[in-house]
Backbone bond lengths (Angstrom), bond angles and torsions (degrees), N, CA, C in turn:
res aa  C-N    CA-C-N  psi(-1)  N-CA   C-N-CA  omega(-1)  CA-C   N-CA-C  phi
1 M - - - 1.517 - - 1.440 107.28 -
2 L 1.423 113.47 -47.97 1.597 111.22 -176.36 1.421 111.66 -62.71
3 R 1.413 120.80 -36.41 1.434 119.64 179.52 1.464 115.49 -68.26
4 R 1.426 118.25 -25.66 1.499 120.05 173.05 1.487 109.37 -71.95
5 I 1.313 118.18 -34.50 1.477 123.45 176.56 1.555 107.67 -62.03
6 M 1.324 111.39 -51.55 1.447 115.46 179.01 1.505 113.40 -57.32
7 A 1.246 119.20 -38.40 1.436 120.90 179.87 1.543 110.52 -61.17
8 T 1.361 109.58 -46.43 1.513 116.28 176.42 1.473 113.02 -57.61
9 V 1.324 117.50 -47.87 1.479 121.51 179.07 1.396 113.50 -61.82
10 M 1.355 119.67 -41.18 1.478 124.10 -176.84 1.542 107.89 -69.86
11 G 1.366 115.08 -38.10 1.433 117.87 176.38 1.469 112.54 -59.03
12 T 1.361 116.19 -49.74 1.448 121.54 178.61 1.574 112.55 -56.82
13 V 1.328 110.87 -46.22 1.501 115.64 179.79 1.507 115.27 -61.81
14 I 1.383 113.38 -41.20 1.427 119.73 177.43 1.572 112.53 -57.09
15 V 1.344 113.74 -45.13 1.396 115.75 179.36 1.510 114.42 -65.22
16 A 1.352 111.87 -40.72 1.555 116.56 179.95 1.558 105.04 -65.51
17 A 1.265 118.91 -45.94 1.445 124.28 -176.74 1.569 108.22 -54.69
18 G 1.317 112.29 -49.18 1.445 115.33 -170.63 1.593 110.85 -64.88
19 A 1.294 117.92 -22.90 1.405 123.47 176.12 1.461 115.61 -74.25
20 V 1.412 117.74 -13.88 1.408 117.55 -175.69 1.549 108.65 -121.41
21 T 1.317 119.55 -11.48 1.425 114.94 178.19 1.540 119.18 -64.86
22 G 1.275 110.70 -16.54 1.529 113.72 177.01 1.507 110.62 -81.72
23 G 1.437 115.25 -4.31 1.528 117.04 178.68 1.428 114.68 -71.23
24 G 1.390 115.77 -18.64 1.480 118.58 179.57 1.535 107.79 86.25
25 I 1.391 112.34 167.69 1.386 123.02 -177.45 1.539 108.75 -120.22
26 A 1.350 113.90 134.26 1.476 119.58 -173.52 1.507 105.30 -69.34
27 Q 1.375 117.93 135.88 1.335 126.74 175.11 1.569 111.57 -84.90
28 A 1.299 117.76 143.67 1.492 121.62 -178.72 1.571 106.44 -66.12
29 E 1.308 116.68 158.20 1.453 122.00 -166.85 1.646 110.53 -72.80
30 D 1.286 108.70 -45.73 1.523 113.21 -172.20 1.525 108.17 -103.52
31 T 1.373 119.87 96.08 1.377 120.64 -166.60 1.664 108.49 -77.55
32 A 1.296 114.41 -5.99 1.441 117.31 175.76 1.546 110.12 -73.63
33 T 1.342 116.10 -30.76 1.418 118.47 -176.44 1.500 112.97 -117.56
34 K 1.323 114.67 -19.14 1.553 120.67 179.68 1.452 108.16 -111.97
35 Q 1.305 118.99 100.53 1.412 121.82 -174.20 1.566 113.11 -99.01
36 Y 1.356 116.00 -19.48 1.494 116.45 178.57 1.585 114.77 -91.57
37 P 1.292 121.69 138.99 1.366 121.06 175.25 1.539 111.39 -73.74
38 L 1.322 112.79 150.22 1.431 122.30 -177.77 1.522 110.64 -105.76
39 A 1.268 121.44 129.34 1.533 127.06 178.99 1.442 101.94 -82.77
40 P 1.429 115.14 120.94 1.403 119.61 -177.05 1.500 116.58 -72.12
41 T 1.522 116.85 -29.33 1.357 120.92 -175.32 1.546 110.72 -128.84
42 F 1.276 115.89 163.17 1.454 116.84 -179.27 1.459 110.06 -69.39
43 L 1.265 123.57 -28.70 1.442 123.51 173.37 1.474 117.55 -65.74
44 D 1.315 115.47 -23.35 1.496 121.93 170.88 1.526 112.06 -65.89
45 G 1.307 108.40 -38.53 1.609 110.46 176.64 1.450 112.35 -64.81
46 I 1.423 117.74 -37.56 1.447 124.55 179.50 1.598 104.16 -63.53
47 G 1.307 119.37 -46.48 1.438 125.30 177.02 1.584 110.12 -52.69
48 M 1.257 118.00 -42.88 1.410 119.61 174.27 1.475 116.01 -58.32
49 E 1.273 117.35 -40.96 1.477 123.11 176.85 1.520 107.54 -65.05
50 L 1.211 120.23 -39.97 1.474 123.93 175.64 1.559 112.12 -58.30
51 A 1.379 111.35 -45.95 1.482 114.83 -173.89 1.580 108.87 -81.53
52 N 1.283 118.73 -18.58 1.461 118.14 179.93 1.553 109.02 -146.30
53 P 1.311 114.03 78.65 1.423 121.05 -176.08 1.544 116.01 -57.32
54 G 1.298 113.93 122.83 1.471 118.43 -177.47 1.447 117.95 81.29
55 G 1.389 114.25 7.39 1.506 119.39 -176.38 1.525 111.03 -81.02
56 S 1.337 114.21 -168.97 1.430 124.35 -174.41 1.553 107.32 -114.43
57 A 1.208 118.70 153.24 1.485 119.86 173.21 1.482 112.92 -70.59
58 P 1.295 119.87 149.79 1.419 120.19 -176.56 1.538 112.65 -54.26
59 G 1.227 120.11 141.17 1.447 129.05 179.18 1.529 113.40 81.77
60 S 1.345 120.44 -7.61 1.437 120.57 -179.24 1.571 112.37 -103.03
61 N 1.419 110.15 157.52 1.460 120.03 173.68 1.515 112.81 61.95
62 D 1.277 113.98 38.11 1.409 122.23 167.44 1.566 109.62 -88.13
63 W 1.363 120.14 92.91 1.431 123.37 -164.41 1.574 110.26 -75.52
64 S 1.341 112.86 -5.36 1.508 114.75 173.25 1.530 111.49 -92.87
65 C 1.263 118.77 0.01 1.471 121.68 -177.49 1.517 114.08 -64.33
66 E 1.315 116.68 127.09 1.468 121.24 -178.60 1.586 106.38 -105.25
67 P 1.397 116.06 117.64 1.541 113.17 175.35 1.598 114.65 -52.24
68 S 1.181 109.68 142.44 1.570 115.92 175.30 1.407 113.30 -84.80
69 D 1.382 115.86 170.43 1.451 117.69 175.86 1.511 108.27 -71.24
70 E 1.290 120.06 -34.52 1.450 121.47 173.27 1.419 116.08 -62.17
71 H 1.286 118.36 -36.61 1.525 119.78 -178.86 1.582 101.62 -135.15
72 P 1.255 116.83 87.10 1.443 122.94 -178.13 1.581 116.20 -78.38
73 E 1.328 112.57 -15.41 1.489 118.35 179.43 1.441 114.76 -108.70
74 P 1.324 117.17 122.52 1.518 123.81 174.72 1.492 109.92 -53.26
75 V 1.239 118.73 156.72 1.439 128.01 175.14 1.460 107.21 -111.51
76 V 1.326 120.12 121.92 1.572 124.21 176.12 1.557 106.38 -108.02
77 L 1.273 111.40 120.47 1.537 119.95 173.84 1.471 117.03 -88.62
78 V 1.428 116.55 127.97 1.393 115.36 -174.60 1.611 107.56 -121.75
79 H 1.277 115.90 116.13 1.415 121.38 -168.09 1.575 109.74 -75.44
80 G 1.348 113.15 179.22 1.474 122.65 -176.28 1.527 110.45 -98.41
81 T 1.306 115.81 -172.25 1.471 123.13 178.58 1.507 112.30 -66.16
82 M 1.291 116.99 129.62 1.562 124.21 -179.94 1.431 109.10 62.36
83 A 1.214 123.54 31.38 1.513 130.43 167.92 1.358 110.25 -118.15
84 N 1.420 114.09 -176.47 1.506 120.46 177.89 1.422 113.84 -150.95
85 R 1.300 118.77 -175.09 1.516 124.78 -175.79 1.476 111.50 -65.01
86 Q 1.372 120.76 -23.76 1.482 120.82 -174.40 1.503 107.93 -101.51
87 D 1.296 120.40 -53.12 1.508 118.25 -170.62 1.480 114.25 -66.33
88 N 1.372 113.52 -36.17 1.484 120.27 -177.88 1.619 115.38 -70.51
89 W 1.292 111.66 -22.13 1.493 115.73 -170.13 1.501 115.92 -125.35
90 A 1.397 118.79 26.04 1.438 119.52 -176.50 1.448 113.25 -70.51
91 Y 1.338 120.46 -12.36 1.458 122.20 178.78 1.567 106.78 -104.83
92 L 1.417 117.96 -57.43 1.499 113.77 -176.06 1.432 114.49 -67.24
93 S 1.286 122.13 -32.58 1.451 117.10 -177.41 1.580 113.80 -63.42
94 P 1.337 121.20 -49.99 1.439 117.83 173.81 1.556 112.25 -62.51
95 L 1.268 116.16 -37.71 1.583 117.55 -177.74 1.540 105.12 -60.42
96 L 1.352 120.04 -47.75 1.457 120.95 -179.68 1.519 112.93 -63.16
97 A 1.301 116.75 -41.24 1.491 122.90 -178.79 1.520 108.19 -63.49
98 N 1.431 116.56 -46.68 1.411 121.60 179.93 1.632 115.82 -61.20
99 E 1.454 109.44 -23.21 1.398 116.70 175.44 1.523 110.39 -82.14
100 G 1.303 122.19 -1.20 1.475 123.43 -175.73 1.447 122.49 99.93
101 Y 1.361 115.20 -0.01 1.449 115.99 179.49 1.514 114.15 -85.53
102 C 1.280 113.79 151.26 1.547 118.35 172.21 1.580 99.87 -85.66
103 V 1.247 115.96 125.24 1.476 127.06 -172.67 1.581 109.88 -116.61
104 F 1.278 113.76 128.97 1.486 116.37 173.59 1.528 110.33 -135.44
105 A 1.327 116.12 152.45 1.466 123.02 -174.87 1.472 114.54 -146.97
106 L 1.218 124.50 134.10 1.438 126.60 -178.42 1.559 109.86 -115.64
107 T 1.309 114.08 158.54 1.460 118.52 168.80 1.566 101.20 -108.74
108 Y 1.320 112.25 119.78 1.540 119.22 177.81 1.511 113.68 -114.38
109 G 1.317 113.62 160.61 1.446 118.78 168.65 1.554 111.14 65.88
110 N 1.347 118.30 21.63 1.544 121.63 175.52 1.524 112.69 -100.07
111 Y 1.220 114.89 179.49 1.497 121.39 178.84 1.471 109.14 -116.41
112 P 1.438 118.61 86.40 1.477 117.19 -171.36 1.492 113.16 -70.00
113 E 1.279 118.98 -9.66 1.439 121.20 178.45 1.445 112.49 -76.59
114 L 1.315 118.25 -19.08 1.563 123.38 176.14 1.542 110.09 -70.68
115 P 1.307 120.37 156.34 1.303 124.06 168.47 1.595 111.55 -64.67
116 W 1.356 113.32 157.45 1.468 116.41 175.03 1.578 104.01 -77.35
117 P 1.287 121.55 146.10 1.434 128.64 7.96 1.548 115.16 -86.03
118 F 1.321 118.54 -3.52 1.475 117.41 -178.11 1.537 110.68 -66.65
119 S 1.191 118.72 -27.93 1.528 121.51 176.59 1.514 113.76 -65.98
120 A 1.297 111.35 -23.27 1.446 116.68 -176.51 1.615 112.90 -91.05
121 V 1.290 116.05 5.90 1.411 120.21 -177.68 1.495 105.76 -98.55
122 G 1.414 117.13 112.47 1.408 119.87 -175.87 1.472 109.18 -107.59
123 G 1.442 110.81 -177.82 1.460 120.32 179.40 1.567 115.82 67.13
124 L 1.313 113.69 30.34 1.432 117.93 179.91 1.579 114.76 -100.12
125 K 1.302 113.82 -33.07 1.452 118.76 -175.47 1.514 111.41 -71.81
126 P 1.302 119.48 155.21 1.543 115.36 172.92 1.444 115.11 -48.49
127 M 1.353 113.27 141.20 1.463 118.90 -171.18 1.456 115.77 -62.74
128 E 1.474 120.81 -24.58 1.374 123.38 171.52 1.512 112.68 -57.47
129 Q 1.313 115.56 -44.29 1.522 121.62 -180.00 1.533 108.29 -66.99
130 S 1.328 117.37 -44.53 1.505 118.66 178.57 1.465 112.27 -63.83
131 A 1.324 119.93 -30.15 1.510 119.76 -179.92 1.535 106.27 -69.17
132 V 1.336 119.09 -34.92 1.446 112.48 179.50 1.605 111.58 -70.17
133 E 1.277 115.66 -30.42 1.419 115.89 170.38 1.397 117.17 -59.23
134 L 1.446 113.35 -43.87 1.444 117.02 176.84 1.458 118.31 -64.82
135 A 1.397 114.28 -39.83 1.437 120.59 169.09 1.436 113.40 -50.82
136 A 1.275 120.75 -53.79 1.532 125.97 178.36 1.544 109.75 -57.79
137 F 1.285 116.91 -41.80 1.497 119.74 -176.25 1.538 107.49 -65.70
138 V 1.339 117.00 -47.51 1.505 120.45 -178.02 1.520 105.64 -58.71
139 D 1.297 116.59 -49.53 1.512 118.32 -177.82 1.561 113.21 -50.50
140 R 1.365 111.43 -40.46 1.471 118.68 179.71 1.487 109.69 -65.52
141 V 1.300 116.17 -44.98 1.455 119.61 -178.21 1.449 111.20 -60.74
142 L 1.448 119.80 -45.31 1.374 122.67 -175.85 1.576 107.08 -66.28
143 D 1.260 117.10 -44.00 1.532 122.12 -179.43 1.531 111.06 -59.34
144 V 1.329 114.77 -41.16 1.566 115.50 -174.84 1.550 107.77 -76.85
145 T 1.386 117.57 -44.00 1.382 115.91 -175.57 1.494 118.64 -86.10
146 G 1.327 114.76 -12.15 1.494 122.48 -179.21 1.582 108.96 75.09
147 A 1.296 124.93 6.48 1.366 129.79 176.44 1.575 114.47 -61.73
148 E 1.236 117.90 150.06 1.492 118.13 176.38 1.495 111.39 -84.92
149 K 1.320 121.56 -38.77 1.398 122.85 178.21 1.579 104.68 -141.26
150 V 1.412 110.85 169.79 1.378 122.99 176.21 1.537 110.91 -119.40
151 S 1.359 120.14 168.72 1.465 121.93 166.01 1.559 103.89 -115.49
152 L 1.324 113.77 140.79 1.481 121.52 175.16 1.464 108.90 -102.18
153 V 1.384 114.18 133.65 1.489 120.16 168.43 1.447 105.15 -118.41
154 G 1.336 120.84 112.61 1.447 123.05 179.87 1.578 110.45 -113.41
155 H 1.356 110.76 163.02 1.473 121.07 175.37 1.547 106.55 -131.79
156 S 1.390 116.01 128.82 1.472 119.09 173.36 1.494 113.06 59.68
157 Q 1.260 114.29 -120.14 1.535 116.21 -179.86 1.520 108.66 -63.84
158 G 1.343 116.67 -20.83 1.483 118.35 175.92 1.436 114.78 -72.14
159 T 1.320 119.38 -11.17 1.468 123.35 167.60 1.506 117.56 -84.20
160 L 1.400 113.53 -26.16 1.402 119.92 -171.50 1.538 112.15 -98.46
161 M 1.294 114.94 -42.75 1.475 117.98 -178.94 1.515 111.93 -59.24
162 P 1.345 122.40 -39.49 1.453 121.14 -178.88 1.498 112.43 -61.10
163 T 1.393 118.67 -19.94 1.503 115.38 -179.52 1.513 109.79 -63.67
164 Y 1.306 116.89 -26.86 1.494 118.39 -176.62 1.576 107.95 -74.99
165 Y 1.372 114.64 -30.82 1.448 119.94 178.65 1.566 105.52 -72.11
166 L 1.431 116.74 -44.67 1.465 118.12 -177.11 1.484 113.67 -69.10
167 N 1.321 117.25 -38.84 1.466 120.64 -170.07 1.526 112.51 -91.02
168 R 1.359 119.96 -30.30 1.382 124.56 -173.79 1.561 117.76 -114.69
169 L 1.329 110.79 -23.34 1.515 110.69 -179.55 1.555 110.74 -114.93
170 G 1.234 117.57 27.84 1.529 118.41 174.80 1.478 119.90 70.30
171 G 1.440 112.72 11.78 1.440 118.68 178.14 1.499 119.75 -59.36
172 S 1.346 113.72 -25.48 1.531 120.00 177.02 1.399 117.25 -53.00
173 T 1.388 117.65 -29.58 1.410 123.40 177.88 1.513 114.92 -77.20
174 E 1.382 115.78 -9.26 1.377 120.28 -176.56 1.521 116.83 -115.36
175 V 1.240 112.44 -8.39 1.538 122.49 -171.28 1.583 108.86 -115.41
176 R 1.350 116.89 132.69 1.401 117.56 176.36 1.494 113.71 -95.72
177 N 1.446 111.02 -33.46 1.491 118.06 -176.70 1.432 111.82 -137.04
178 L 1.277 122.75 150.66 1.428 128.00 166.08 1.526 105.98 -124.97
179 I 1.353 116.04 104.51 1.436 116.49 -177.55 1.536 106.60 -105.36
180 S 1.299 121.58 125.98 1.431 126.54 -160.65 1.616 106.51 -119.51
181 L 1.319 111.12 122.56 1.468 117.04 171.47 1.560 106.26 -102.49
182 A 1.248 114.67 124.22 1.547 121.75 -176.01 1.569 109.17 56.77
183 P 1.254 121.61 59.11 1.461 124.86 175.08 1.537 111.78 -75.25
184 L 1.328 117.81 158.74 1.523 122.93 -175.70 1.463 108.30 -140.23
185 W 1.249 118.84 75.65 1.544 119.70 -171.40 1.537 111.82 -75.54
186 D 1.315 117.35 -15.92 1.472 122.02 -179.98 1.510 111.32 -112.13
187 G 1.359 118.39 -3.12 1.413 121.10 -179.58 1.451 115.29 92.65
188 S 1.343 118.56 165.05 1.456 121.78 -173.61 1.474 110.36 -98.61
189 H 1.326 117.06 149.50 1.453 126.01 171.96 1.523 110.31 -112.81
190 A 1.295 118.02 13.24 1.475 119.84 -171.90 1.432 116.71 -66.79
191 F 1.477 114.92 148.10 1.447 124.49 173.98 1.570 113.35 50.45
192 L 1.328 117.22 31.35 1.460 120.57 172.38 1.532 108.74 64.81
193 L 1.312 121.32 12.70 1.514 119.23 179.54 1.494 109.78 -70.52
194 E 1.317 117.33 -43.22 1.351 120.94 179.76 1.511 112.69 -56.70
195 A 1.321 114.76 -46.39 1.456 120.82 -178.39 1.535 109.44 -62.46
196 T 1.322 117.06 -41.27 1.460 120.53 174.37 1.540 114.94 -56.76
197 F 1.236 112.99 -45.19 1.553 120.40 -176.77 1.589 103.02 -69.80
198 S 1.368 116.01 -35.20 1.503 115.16 179.87 1.514 114.98 -62.64
199 L 1.356 109.48 -42.26 1.451 116.95 174.48 1.493 115.83 -57.83
200 F 1.332 117.96 -42.58 1.482 120.35 168.22 1.395 113.50 -61.36
201 G 1.409 119.12 -36.02 1.427 121.52 178.24 1.504 113.71 -64.63
202 Q 1.296 115.49 -38.10 1.557 122.99 176.74 1.555 106.37 -61.17
203 A 1.260 119.64 -31.24 1.437 119.50 -173.96 1.567 109.19 -98.63
204 G 1.477 117.25 9.58 1.338 121.38 -177.04 1.324 122.93 69.70
205 L 1.376 115.96 22.65 1.572 124.36 -173.06 1.506 110.13 -118.40
206 R 1.362 120.38 3.71 1.498 115.91 -178.65 1.474 114.86 -55.46
207 D 1.380 116.83 -49.01 1.376 115.78 -175.20 1.512 114.48 -59.27
208 E 1.459 114.10 -32.45 1.385 117.66 178.44 1.494 113.44 -67.31
209 L 1.407 116.73 -38.66 1.374 122.13 179.53 1.527 108.49 -64.09
210 E 1.400 116.61 -45.66 1.451 116.71 -179.18 1.522 110.76 -58.48
211 Q 1.361 120.07 -40.77 1.339 124.28 175.27 1.482 119.09 -56.33
212 L 1.384 112.82 -42.68 1.392 121.80 -178.35 1.642 108.71 -68.36
213 V 1.318 114.95 -37.08 1.538 117.78 178.91 1.629 102.99 -68.30
214 A 1.271 120.95 -40.98 1.417 122.53 -175.42 1.594 108.91 -61.52
215 T 1.405 114.61 -41.96 1.445 118.43 -175.57 1.510 111.15 -66.01
216 V 1.283 122.02 -21.69 1.489 122.37 178.21 1.551 111.09 -95.99
217 G 1.239 119.87 11.59 1.430 121.07 168.97 1.492 122.71 118.26
218 C 1.438 118.93 -7.14 1.408 117.42 -178.94 1.619 107.40 -131.49
219 G 1.371 116.15 83.01 1.433 115.83 175.45 1.503 112.08 -68.36
220 A 1.288 120.91 -28.01 1.510 120.27 -179.01 1.544 111.88 -73.90
221 C 1.278 120.24 -22.66 1.456 122.71 -171.68 1.542 111.12 -57.63
222 P 1.298 120.92 -52.58 1.495 122.58 -176.12 1.617 106.61 -74.69
223 Q 1.385 117.52 -25.88 1.336 116.29 176.79 1.578 123.47 -61.26
224 V 1.331 108.42 -26.21 1.512 118.06 -173.36 1.525 106.51 -87.64
225 L 1.293 122.63 2.23 1.473 122.92 -174.83 1.464 106.63 -96.01
226 A 1.369 116.10 144.38 1.447 122.10 -177.83 1.511 108.02 -60.19
227 G 1.346 113.27 140.06 1.460 116.88 177.49 1.491 116.93 91.45
228 S 1.424 116.14 -1.27 1.408 119.97 -178.91 1.467 110.74 -76.05
229 Q 1.420 115.95 165.36 1.471 113.14 177.01 1.500 114.54 -64.24
230 W 1.347 115.62 -25.95 1.448 119.19 175.74 1.465 111.76 -57.76
231 F 1.269 123.22 -44.07 1.421 125.87 -176.97 1.499 110.75 -76.77
232 R 1.275 119.00 -29.86 1.537 122.37 175.85 1.469 104.52 -69.31
233 D 1.285 121.49 -42.50 1.556 116.28 176.50 1.569 111.68 -73.82
234 L 1.235 119.92 -30.13 1.438 120.39 -179.76 1.506 108.68 -67.77
235 H 1.401 120.35 -46.42 1.420 120.57 -177.60 1.590 109.15 -70.78
236 A 1.300 114.59 -29.95 1.529 115.06 171.70 1.435 117.73 -59.48
237 D 1.362 112.66 -39.22 1.489 122.97 179.93 1.607 108.69 -72.70
238 G 1.349 116.27 -35.21 1.433 118.53 -169.32 1.543 104.66 105.50
239 V 1.275 121.84 126.76 1.460 121.08 -172.99 1.556 112.45 -68.55
240 Y 1.248 117.90 -38.76 1.433 120.66 -178.11 1.458 116.38 -98.18
241 A 1.229 119.53 142.93 1.459 123.84 -178.66 1.522 108.60 -94.54
242 P 1.337 122.47 132.05 1.460 120.12 175.49 1.480 110.88 -57.87
243 G 1.307 115.39 146.77 1.386 125.74 175.33 1.671 113.90 83.62
244 V 1.290 114.90 -1.88 1.400 117.90 171.08 1.405 112.73 -105.82
245 Q 1.299 122.82 143.38 1.481 127.56 -179.37 1.553 104.79 -99.44
246 Y 1.383 116.31 130.80 1.422 121.52 -176.46 1.553 110.81 -113.15
247 T 1.319 119.46 141.23 1.366 125.51 172.57 1.508 108.48 -129.99
248 N 1.321 120.33 125.26 1.485 126.18 179.83 1.417 106.14 -110.03
249 I 1.319 116.55 121.72 1.484 122.36 175.35 1.506 106.43 -112.84
250 I 1.288 118.17 117.34 1.481 127.72 -166.44 1.424 113.00 -121.50
251 S 1.367 120.03 139.31 1.381 122.75 168.69 1.469 116.40 -108.43
252 R 1.204 121.18 134.01 1.503 126.65 -179.45 1.517 108.95 -68.29
253 Y 1.357 117.65 -21.24 1.460 119.50 178.79 1.515 117.63 -99.35
254 D 1.369 111.24 12.44 1.529 116.18 -177.24 1.594 105.59 -63.58
255 E 1.356 108.62 127.79 1.531 118.03 -178.63 1.483 112.37 -88.70
256 L 1.380 116.70 -17.01 1.463 120.16 -177.79 1.484 113.94 -100.34
257 V 1.347 112.49 -38.61 1.495 117.89 173.43 1.514 111.51 -86.30
258 L 1.271 118.69 88.72 1.495 123.27 -176.91 1.571 108.42 -121.01
259 P 1.255 111.98 129.53 1.501 128.62 -9.00 1.473 108.28 -76.45
260 H 1.393 112.17 153.73 1.462 123.25 -173.31 1.637 108.29 -56.64
261 T 1.198 122.03 -17.66 1.346 125.62 -176.36 1.575 111.46 -77.48
262 S 1.317 114.19 -9.48 1.416 123.37 171.91 1.578 110.13 -58.48
263 G 1.287 114.60 -28.56 1.499 121.21 176.60 1.446 118.53 -84.51
264 Y 1.362 116.74 -3.85 1.420 123.53 -179.16 1.500 111.41 -98.38
265 R 1.352 121.63 127.81 1.423 123.14 176.79 1.427 111.31 -156.23
266 E 1.412 113.77 119.98 1.488 120.74 -175.59 1.543 111.27 -75.53
267 A 1.345 113.66 145.17 1.465 123.42 174.04 1.457 114.34 -170.70
268 D 1.251 121.43 154.82 1.548 117.53 176.63 1.493 111.88 -61.84
269 N 1.287 117.95 -24.29 1.505 119.27 -175.94 1.445 108.86 -107.19
270 A 1.323 122.50 28.56 1.468 125.79 178.41 1.457 115.46 -138.92
271 T 1.279 116.10 143.74 1.474 124.89 173.92 1.477 110.43 -124.44
272 N 1.321 116.16 134.05 1.426 126.69 -174.95 1.504 108.52 -114.76
273 F 1.401 114.75 123.56 1.458 123.67 -177.98 1.577 112.23 -124.44
274 V 1.234 120.21 111.46 1.478 123.15 -176.47 1.568 101.66 -101.01
275 L 1.318 112.55 118.31 1.520 116.25 -173.02 1.505 113.67 -56.24
276 Q 1.282 116.85 -46.39 1.449 119.26 -175.86 1.549 115.94 -75.31
277 D 1.410 112.13 -11.65 1.465 111.54 173.04 1.640 110.11 -73.49
278 H 1.332 112.35 -23.72 1.406 122.75 176.31 1.504 113.60 -86.32
279 C 1.382 115.39 -41.37 1.491 120.87 -168.17 1.469 109.07 -144.29
280 E 1.270 120.51 98.61 1.475 119.63 -178.49 1.530 111.50 -68.41
281 A 1.341 118.68 -11.22 1.449 119.02 -178.28 1.515 110.93 -83.25
282 D 1.313 115.06 -8.82 1.427 118.75 -177.55 1.502 111.00 -88.59
283 W 1.423 117.00 111.77 1.412 126.55 178.17 1.505 117.64 -98.02
284 A 1.227 115.61 12.36 1.491 122.69 -178.78 1.488 105.81 -59.90
285 E 1.343 113.18 136.40 1.443 124.84 177.20 1.451 108.97 -117.80
286 H 1.300 119.69 -148.88 1.476 128.40 -167.47 1.524 109.14 -58.49
287 V 1.402 111.39 -47.29 1.494 116.11 -175.13 1.503 110.98 -88.23
288 A 1.253 119.66 -44.94 1.441 121.84 -170.00 1.580 111.25 -68.04
289 I 1.293 115.61 -18.33 1.484 119.14 178.13 1.460 113.97 -52.23
290 V 1.299 120.15 -31.06 1.515 121.12 -178.45 1.483 109.27 -81.70
291 N 1.273 121.98 -5.45 1.456 122.46 179.42 1.682 105.06 -123.56
292 D 1.259 115.97 42.68 1.440 118.35 -171.04 1.548 105.62 -125.94
293 P 1.263 115.00 124.02 1.451 121.96 -176.19 1.571 116.76 -69.68
294 V 1.397 107.53 -23.42 1.509 115.15 176.67 1.474 105.69 -74.04
295 A 1.322 119.12 -50.13 1.573 119.78 -177.61 1.492 106.90 -66.94
296 A 1.329 121.74 -32.10 1.462 122.96 176.34 1.533 111.48 -60.94
297 A 1.182 117.93 -44.73 1.519 121.11 179.31 1.497 111.97 -61.23
298 V 1.266 114.75 -34.74 1.526 120.51 -177.01 1.563 101.80 -73.53
299 V 1.268 121.14 -43.82 1.518 124.47 178.04 1.488 108.70 -54.07
300 L 1.316 120.64 -50.76 1.434 126.58 -179.87 1.504 110.99 -61.66
301 N 1.289 117.68 -36.71 1.530 118.60 -176.42 1.533 107.69 -73.51
302 A 1.362 114.34 -34.52 1.457 119.71 -174.29 1.561 105.02 -72.53
303 L 1.415 119.05 -36.80 1.366 114.36 176.38 1.554 121.19 -76.43
304 D 1.327 111.78 -17.11 1.420 120.44 178.56 1.527 113.81 -137.32
305 P 1.368 116.96 60.87 1.442 119.23 -176.63 1.488 118.39 -57.55
306 D 1.362 118.45 -15.75 1.492 119.25 -173.61 1.600 103.58 -86.07
307 N 1.209 118.38 -9.03 1.455 119.81 177.00 1.600 115.28 -133.69
308 P 1.298 117.32 63.46 1.419 124.42 -171.87 1.574 110.77 -65.78
309 R 1.241 117.33 152.20 1.386 125.94 172.77 1.406 111.28 -124.50
310 P 1.480 119.27 161.87 1.434 120.85 176.26 1.464 110.36 -63.46
311 V 1.373 112.42 140.06 1.458 120.49 176.72 1.608 103.32 -91.70
312 P 1.350 117.49 119.69 1.553 119.12 -174.71 1.522 108.89 -70.89
313 C 1.272 113.23 170.12 1.399 122.00 163.66 1.536 110.96 -129.68
314 V 1.423 113.15 105.07 1.464 117.06 178.19 1.402 109.21 -125.59
315 S 1.398 118.42 163.36 1.391 123.51 172.41 1.466 113.99 -77.87
316 V 1.280 120.24 119.05 1.560 125.73 -177.98 1.460 107.87 -124.10
317 P 1.327 114.25 122.17 1.563 122.50 -179.31 1.547 109.86 -69.22
318 P 1.251 116.17 155.89 1.507 117.05 177.05 1.546 106.94 -80.97
319 F 1.368 112.96 166.30 1.544 126.47 174.92 1.516 112.70 67.49
320 T 1.289 120.02 -34.70 1.509 113.68 -178.63 1.567 107.46 -111.75
321 G 1.311 118.69 -27.87 1.436 121.04 -163.05 1.564 113.71 62.26
322 W 1.337 111.03 170.05 1.463 112.87 179.01 1.576 106.28 -155.14
323 S 1.354 114.14 105.27 1.407 116.53 -177.44 1.617 109.03 -129.12
324 P 1.302 113.13 78.85 1.572 112.51 -175.61 1.413 114.31 -75.42
325 T 1.358 120.69 -18.38 1.466 118.47 177.69 1.554 108.63 -141.68
326 A 1.286 117.19 165.17 1.396 122.75 178.47 1.570 111.13 -71.28
327 P 1.380 116.58 152.79 1.430 118.77 176.43 1.428 110.91 -57.23
328 P 1.401 124.44 151.54 1.415 124.87 179.76 1.560 109.14 -61.97
329 R 1.384 112.91 150.22 1.310 125.58 176.48 1.584 110.72 -73.23
């Protein structure tokens, strides 16, 4: 059933993306230092996947990249549920590469044995399995680049799944930062799904329902809901790993992280940034946040806190985002 739903969703997305890919991709302003094109909307990223199935976002996965003295730590991008390394990062990947970072991105939790486009749908497997994939990918990045640590930039499930890697698989020794776009440290209450699972829990059947959902292809889906065993274990461990710096970038209009304050968590090694507290004109929600120049500037400042830049305030529409240019230097 889930795979039929995925087919319908992908078909809808493909039609929508086809309508916008002819609109072009905004070029960065200074071609002398910004060589990669920036995808202004999330749909442009999907268009890239259509044009180059299974590919990588511009600026990412150049395994010959050597970290510079200014940016000695590679950046690893971790996508969200039902996304992948290309469509999720068609804006932030080239932006970071144009800033001089070595950028890498993986597709995790997918079923590569399936035909495309189903093989391109990531973030489906249980997050414990995906964390093992992330650990292996980070090890490869460190081995190839010679860096001591990486910084992670995650979106949605890509903010949550890495905590298993950091807390349970020793990743805290290999990661300097976890910068989270639309994090959900207390789980989601979206679309009454959490309430449904809670009702099954009251009947002693929540574990059985989670296992049923996992068997039809999405083991991560029930894990991200508030009250899941995943969150009980996470809170027992402690959300934040010592030695890692956390930045939470939150949208008040997030339709999946409900309430949006689920992404807000205080700690000495954490910074919380609510987009609309800084810029009321920013309507980016759960999807558009990855194509949002306001959020992108916060990411850049988190990666390089010794050289902060102004965080702009621009009007950003929901669902697609709009990032025609890089944030100001």
